C-alpha positions in Angstrom: 16.5 -16.7 126.5 15.1 -13.2 125.6 18.6 -11.7 126.2 20.1 -14.2 123.7 17.4 -13.3 121.1 18.1 -9.6 121.6 21.8 -10.2 121.3 21.3 -12.2 118.1 19.1 -9.4 116.6 21.7 -6.8 117.5 24.4 -8.8 115.9 22.4 -9.1 112.7 21.7 -5.4 112.7 25.4 -4.6 113.3 26.4 -7.0 110.5 23.9 -5.4 108.1 25.0 -1.9 109.0 28.6 -2.8 108.5 27.9 -4.2 105.1 25.9 -1.1 104.0 28.5 1.3 105.4 31.3 -0.5 103.5 29.4 -0.2 100.2 28.6 3.4 100.9 32.3 4.1 101.5 33.2 2.4 98.1 30.5 4.5 96.3 31.8 7.7 98.0 35.4 6.9 96.9 34.3 6.3 93.3 32.4 9.6 93.3 35.4 11.4 94.7 37.6 9.9 92.1 35.3 11.0 89.3 35.1 14.5 90.8 38.9 14.7 90.9 39.3 13.6 87.3 36.7 16.1 86.2 38.4 18.8 88.2 41.8 18.2 86.5 40.4 17.7 83.0 38.3 20.9 83.1 35.0 19.6 84.1 31.8 19.5 82.1 31.5 23.3 81.5 29.6 24.9 78.6 31.4 24.6 75.2 33.2 27.8 74.4 33.0 29.1 78.0 35.9 31.2 79.2 38.1 29.4 81.7 40.3 31.3 84.2 
């Protein structure tokens, strides 16, 4: 009985971790996309700053 309870708790933890990791992956992809867009558009540098 205790083994089934431990298995159920492990399944809930694995499900929760999978949900959190999935959302963290989505957030990381959005941040990477914003970084790429800012890289190609010149970023948010100082106005009038010299660009190479």
